[in-house]
C-alpha positions in Angstrom: -6.3 -18.6 9.7 -3.7 -16.4 8.0 -5.6 -13.4 6.4 -4.3 -14.3 3.0 -6.1 -17.6 3.1 -9.1 -16.6 4.4 -11.2 -15.8 1.5 -9.6 -18.7 -0.8 -10.3 -21.1 2.1 -13.9 -19.9 2.2 -14.6 -20.1 -1.4 -12.8 -23.4 -1.5 -15.2 -24.8 1.3 -18.4 -23.8 -0.8 -17.1 -25.1 -4.0 -16.5 -28.5 -2.3 -20.0 -28.3 -0.6 -21.6 -27.8 -4.1 -19.7 -30.7 -5.7 -20.6 -33.1 -2.8 -24.5 -32.3 -3.1 -24.0 -32.6 -7.0 -22.7 -36.3 -6.5 -25.3 -37.0 -4.0 -28.2 -36.0 -6.4 -26.7 -37.7 -9.2 -26.2 -41.1 -7.2 -29.7 -41.0 -5.6 -31.8 -39.1 -8.3 -34.3 -42.1 -8.2 -35.1 -41.7 -4.7 -38.0 -39.6 -3.4 -37.6 -36.2 -1.7 -38.6 -37.6 1.6 -35.9 -40.1 1.7 -33.4 -38.1 -0.1 -33.7 -35.0 2.1 -32.2 -37.1 5.1 -29.0 -37.6 3.1 -29.1 -33.9 2.0 -29.3 -33.0 5.8 -26.0 -34.9 6.4 -24.4 -32.9 3.7 -25.6 -29.6 4.9 -24.5 -30.3 8.5 -21.1 -31.6 7.4 -20.3 -28.7 5.1 -21.9 -25.9 7.0 -19.6 -27.0 9.9 -16.7 -27.0 7.7 -17.4 -23.5 6.2 -18.3 -22.2 9.6 -14.6 -23.3 10.7 -13.1 -21.3 7.8 -15.0 -18.3 8.8 -13.7 -18.7 12.4 -10.2 -19.4 11.2 -10.0 -22.8 12.5 -7.6 -24.4 10.1 -7.1 -27.8 11.7 -10.7 -29.0 11.5 -11.3 -32.2 9.2 -14.9 -33.2 8.6 -16.1 -36.2 6.4 -19.4 -38.2 5.8 -18.4 -42.0 6.1 -21.4 -43.2 4.2 -20.9 -46.7 5.8 -23.4 -49.3 5.7 -22.6 -51.0 8.9 -24.6 -50.9 11.9 -24.7 -47.9 14.1 -22.0 -46.3 11.9 -21.8 -42.4 12.0 -23.2 -40.1 9.7 -20.7 -37.5 10.1 -17.3 -37.6 11.6 -15.2 -34.6 12.7 -11.7 -34.1 14.3 -9.8 -31.1 15.4 -6.2 -31.3 15.0 -4.8 -34.5 16.7 -7.9 -34.6 19.1 -10.6 -37.4 19.3 -13.0 -37.9 16.5 -16.5 -36.5 17.2 -19.2 -38.9 15.7 -22.7 -37.6 14.8 -26.0 -39.2 14.0 -28.3 -37.1 11.9 -32.0 -38.1 12.0 -34.6 -36.2 10.0 -37.8 -37.9 10.1 -41.1 -36.3 9.6 -42.2 -36.1 13.2 -40.4 -35.4 16.3 -41.8 -38.7 17.6 -40.5 -40.7 14.9 -37.1 -39.0 15.1 -36.9 -39.5 18.7 -37.6 -43.3 18.5 -34.8 -43.7 15.8 -32.3 -42.2 18.3 -33.1 -44.3 21.2 -31.5 -47.1 19.5 -28.8 -48.4 22.2 -26.2 -48.8 19.5 -26.1 -44.9 19.1 -24.9 -44.2 22.7 -21.6 -44.0 21.5 -22.2 -41.0 19.5 -21.0 -37.7 20.9 -23.6 -35.6 18.8 -27.3 -36.3 17.8 -28.5 -33.8 15.1 -32.3 -33.4 14.5 -34.4 -30.9 12.6 -34.3 -27.3 14.2 -38.2 -27.5 14.8 -38.1 -30.9 16.5 -35.4 -30.3 19.1 -37.4 -29.3 22.1 -39.9 -32.2 21.4 -37.3 -34.8 20.9 -35.6 -33.8 24.1 -38.8 -33.9 26.1 -39.9 -37.3 24.8 -36.5 -38.7 25.3 -36.3 -37.4 28.9 -39.9 -38.9 29.5 -38.9 -42.1 27.8 -35.8 -42.3 30.2 -38.1 -41.8 33.3 -40.8 -44.2 32.5 -39.2 -47.1 30.5 -38.7 -50.3 32.5 -35.8 -51.6 30.2 -32.5 -50.3 31.4 -30.9 -50.3 28.0 -33.7 -48.2 26.6 -33.6 -45.7 29.7 -29.9 -45.2 29.0 -30.3 -44.8 25.3 -33.1 -42.4 25.6 -31.4 -40.2 28.5 -28.2 -40.4 26.1 -30.4 -38.6 23.5 -31.9 -36.2 25.9 -28.4 -35.0 26.7 -26.9 -35.0 23.3 -29.6 -33.9 21.0 -29.2 -30.6 19.2 -29.9 -28.9 16.0 -26.2 -28.4 15.0 -22.8 -30.1 15.5 -20.2 -28.2 17.7 -16.6 -28.6 17.6 -13.6 -26.4 18.2 -15.7 -23.2 18.4 -17.3 -24.2 15.0 -20.7 -25.3 14.5 -23.1 -26.3 11.7 -26.1 -24.4 10.6 -29.5 -25.5 12.0 -31.9 -26.7 9.4 -35.6 -27.6 9.8 -37.2 -30.7 8.2 -39.2 -28.3 5.7 -36.1 -26.6 4.8 -34.4 -29.8 4.1 -37.1 -30.9 1.8 -37.1 -27.6 -0.2 -33.5 -27.5 -0.6 -33.5 -31.1 -1.8 -36.1 -30.2 -4.3 -33.9 -27.2 -5.6 -31.1 -29.6 -5.6 -32.8 -32.0 -7.8 -33.6 -29.2 -10.2 -29.9 -28.4 -10.4 -29.9 -25.3 -8.3 -27.1 -24.1 -6.2 -28.4 -24.6 -2.6 -25.0 -24.5 -0.8 -23.8 -21.1 -1.9 -25.6 -19.3 0.8 -23.3 -20.9 3.2 -20.4 -18.6 2.0 -22.3 -15.6 3.1 -21.4 -13.8 6.4 -23.6 -13.3 9.6 -23.9 -9.8 11.0 -21.1 -10.7 13.6 -18.9 -12.1 10.7 -19.5 -9.2 8.6 -18.8 -6.6 11.2 -15.3 -8.3 11.7 -14.5 -8.3 8.0 -15.5 -4.8 7.7 -13.5 -3.8 10.6 -10.5 -5.6 9.4 -10.7 -4.0 5.9 -11.5 -0.6 7.5 -8.3 -1.0 9.6 -5.9 -1.9 6.9 -7.3 0.9 4.4 -7.2 3.4 7.3 -3.6 2.5 8.2 -2.4 2.8 4.6 -4.3 6.2 4.5 -2.5 7.5 7.4 0.7 6.6 6.0 0.1 8.0 2.7 -1.0 11.4 4.2 1.6 11.6 6.8 4.5 11.0 4.6 4.8 14.5 3.0 4.5 16.1 6.4 7.2 13.8 7.9 9.5 14.6 4.9 9.4 18.4 5.6 9.8 17.9 9.3 13.0 16.0 8.8 14.3 18.6 6.3 13.5 21.2 9.1 15.1 19.2 11.5 18.2 18.9 9.6 18.1 22.8 8.9 18.4 23.3 12.7 14.8 24.2 13.2 13.3 21.7 15.8 10.4 23.8 16.6 9.3 24.0 12.9 9.7 20.2 12.7 7.6 19.4 15.8 4.9 21.9 14.4 4.9 20.2 11.1 4.7 16.8 12.5 1.8 17.8 14.8 -0.1 19.3 11.9 0.7 16.4 9.7 -0.5 13.8 12.3 -4.0 15.6 12.6 -4.4 15.5 9.0 -3.1 12.1 8.5 -5.6 10.8 11.4 -8.6 12.6 9.5 -7.5 11.1 6.2 -7.1 7.6 7.8 -10.6 7.9 9.4 -12.1 8.5 5.9 -10.0 5.9 4.4 -11.2 3.4 6.9 -14.6 4.4 6.5 -14.3 3.7 2.6 -12.5 0.2 3.4 -15.2 -0.7 5.6 -18.0 0.5 3.5 -16.3 -1.4 0.4 -16.1 -4.5 2.3 -19.6 -4.5 3.5 -20.9 -3.7 -0.1 -19.1 -6.5 -1.5 -20.5 -9.0 0.9 -23.9 -7.5 0.6 -23.6 -8.1 -3.3 -22.3 -11.8 -2.8 -25.3 -12.5 -0.7 -27.6 -11.1 -3.2 -28.9 -8.2 -1.1 -28.0 -5.8 -4.1 -29.8 -7.8 -6.6 -28.8 -10.7 -8.8 -27.1 -8.4 -11.5 -24.5 -7.3 -8.8 -23.9 -10.7 -7.2 -20.7 -11.1 -9.1 -19.7 -7.4 -9.4 -15.9 -6.7 -9.1 -14.6 -6.0 -5.7 -12.2 -3.3 -7.3 -15.4 -1.6 -8.6 -17.3 -1.8 -5.4 -14.2 -0.1 -3.9 -14.2 2.7 -6.2 -17.8 3.2 -5.7 -17.3 3.2 -1.9 -14.5 6.0 -2.5 -16.9 8.2 -4.4 -19.8 7.8 -2.2 -17.6 8.6 1.1 -16.1 11.6 -0.8 -19.4 12.8 -2.1 -20.5 12.9 1.7 -17.6 14.9 2.5 -18.1 17.4 -0.3 -21.9 17.6 0.4 -21.4 18.5 4.2 -18.6 21.0 3.1 -21.1 22.6 0.7 -23.9 22.6 3.4 -21.5 24.0 6.1 -20.4 26.7 3.7 -16.9 25.6 3.4 -17.1 25.4 -0.3 -19.2 27.1 -3.0 -21.6 25.6 -5.4 -19.0 25.9 -8.3 -16.4 24.1 -6.0 -18.8 21.4 -5.2 -19.5 20.7 -8.9 -15.6 20.8 -9.5 -15.2 18.2 -6.8 -17.9 16.1 -8.2 -16.0 16.2 -11.7 -12.8 15.1 -9.6 -14.6 12.2 -8.2 -14.9 10.4 -11.5 -10.9 10.6 -11.8 -10.8 9.4 -8.2 -13.1 6.5 -9.2 -10.7 5.6 -12.2 -7.8 5.6 -9.8 -9.7 3.4 -7.6 -10.2 0.8 -10.3 -6.7 0.8 -11.4 -5.7 0.7 -7.7 -7.9 -2.5 -7.3 -5.9 -4.4 -9.9 -2.7 -3.4 -8.4 -3.9 -4.2 -5.1 -5.0 -7.8 -6.2 -1.4 -8.2 -7.3 0.3 -7.0 -4.2 -2.2 -8.3 -1.6 -3.2 -11.9 -2.6 -6.5 -11.9 -1.0 -9.2 -12.4 -3.7 -11.7 -9.8 -2.2 -9.7 -7.7 0.4 -6.7 -7.1 -2.0 -8.9 -5.5 -4.5 -10.8 -3.6 -1.9 -7.7 -2.0 -0.2 -6.2 -1.3 -3.6 -9.2 0.5 -4.7 -9.1 2.8 -1.8 -5.5 3.5 -1.8 -5.8 4.0 -5.8 -8.5 6.5 -5.0 -6.2 8.3 -2.4 -3.3 8.5 -4.8 -5.5 9.7 -7.5 -6.9 12.5 -5.4 -3.5 13.4 -4.2 -2.4 13.5 -7.9 -5.3 15.9 -8.8 -4.5 17.9 -5.9 -0.8 18.2 -7.1 -2.0 18.9 -10.5 -4.4 21.7 -9.3 -1.5 23.2 -7.2 0.9 23.0 -10.4 -1.8 24.9 -12.5 -2.3 27.5 -9.9 1.5 28.3 -9.6 2.0 28.1 -13.3 -1.2 30.1 -14.4 0.6 33.6 -13.8 3.5 32.4 -15.7 1.5 30.8 -18.6 -0.7 34.0 -18.9 2.4 36.2 -19.1 3.8 34.1 -21.9 0.6 34.2 -23.6 0.3 38.0 -23.2 3.9 38.5 -24.6 3.3 36.1 -27.4 -0.1 37.8 -28.3 1.7 41.6 -28.0 4.6 40.2 -30.1 2.4 38.5 -32.7 0.1 41.6 -32.7 3.1 44.1 -33.3 4.5 41.9 -36.2 1.2 41.7 -37.7 0.9 45.7 -37.3 4.3 45.9 -38.9 3.4 43.7 -41.9 0.2 45.7 -42.3 1.8 49.1 -42.4 4.5 47.7 -44.9 1.6 46.6 -47.4 0.0 49.8 -47.0 3.1 51.7 -47.7 3.7 49.6 -50.8 0.1 50.3 -52.0 0.6 54.1 -51.5 3.9 54.0 -53.6 2.0 52.3 -56.2 -0.7 55.0 -56.4 1.9 57.7 -56.3 3.5 56.0 -59.2 0.2 56.1 -61.0 -0.2 59.8 -60.0 3.3 60.5 -61.5 2.3 58.9 -64.8 -0.9 60.9 -64.8 1.1 64.2 -64.1 3.7 63.2 -66.9 0.6 62.6 -69.3 -0.7 66.1 -68.2 2.5 67.7 -68.9 2.6 66.3 -72.4 -1.1 67.3 -73.1 -0.1 71.0 -71.7 3.0 71.1 -73.8 1.7 69.5 -76.9 -2.1 70.1 -76.9 -2.8 73.5 -75.4 -0.2 75.3 -77.7 -1.8 74.0 -80.5 -5.3 75.1 -79.6 -3.5 78.5 -79.0 -5.6 79.3 -76.1 -4.4 82.8 -75.0 -6.0 83.0 -71.7 -3.8 80.3 -70.4 -0.3 81.3 -68.7 1.9 78.5 -70.0 4.7 79.8 -67.8 2.9 79.7 -64.8 1.6 76.1 -65.5 5.3 75.2 -66.0 6.2 76.5 -62.6 3.2 74.9 -60.9 4.1 71.4 -62.4 7.5 71.5 -61.4 6.7 72.4 -58.1 4.1 69.5 -57.9 6.6 67.2 -59.0 9.1 68.2 -56.6 6.5 67.5 -53.8 5.7 64.1 -55.3 9.5 63.2 -55.3 9.7 64.1 -51.8 6.8 62.2 -50.7 7.8 59.1 -52.6 11.2 59.1 -51.1 9.8 59.5 -47.7 7.4 56.6 -47.8 9.7 54.4 -49.8 12.2 54.6 -46.9 9.6 53.8 -44.3 8.4 50.9 -46.3 12.0 49.3 -46.4 
């Protein structure tokens, strides 16, 4: 099966199984559990066979439940491509002895498969073989020997097989189905082998994209060096870039594999009911942060980075997680695989976000001296301008005070010239005072002119 249809096909098969069981329960709700569980077992084996075919990318398998009332009709019919039809009888009686007796019917010798409860297989085979060896009737011996050779706890065709089910499990699931519970959803979960296969696929795709993203800058620089006539430099750039790209691809592959595993674990309910429907993109972003935190923790432990740098990287991981979520949305559009597209998109989005942050940090480091010089120059300019304004203000204030002093001197002169002579104080040398006042006035004029020129 093509990768783009894998998850869609699996989800569709599970939905079909749910709908089929719902119809069965609605049509036979008046029957007791002991009787209804036999019909449920038919549904279980037919749909689990079909779902297993999807998981194993068997696309040309057709499975149906005839529900015929004719004598000795098949309970399940399966066909692979243009091949022959495989017919199966499904018998789920309370004991292995009762199940075996039903299968000894000579009319069932045309069946290619006889499916019984998983906990009765061994006893049904043993009873059938004993019957074939001891019964005097030829047709009974043939029918019982046929059962001994064809009894199993599952159907098999084209590499796909149904999931075994015990008699007690059949009853338990039937009761749940009668209560309206979803009992077929578990068929969509993956086994350990299937999960490993999907994780390997997700990791390989994410790792390949990670290598491409990490190697692209080195390839561009190498091409530029080659055009400039520096083949040795070009080779060295390619070598160094290749090593870095392989490391980046390895981490990206780990993120992709981890994200795939977490999504499947969530879908299976292993992470709790609240996370059963968590977005694959969110899981991918979580995987990106987890893997990066492991890398950062190792770098801190080995002394490659300081505690402050570790804290900075933890903050960076938040932006990387946001990039992962955004990449998940884009990945779902570009890669039309309901889960895998989001996972790969989240991993790649995280890589792009981390690269963007690194580029921003590099730009800041390069621009910091320039920005600092500009700020320093602006500060000096601003400080100088403010100092000039303050000096001019003080100069004007001094001029005002000098003006007030001049007025005071003029008043003193009037007092000297008018009041003192009137008082006829003979001890005062008026000529000397006149000379001193003239000298002081000249000094004030000079000082006023000097400060006035500076203020302007």
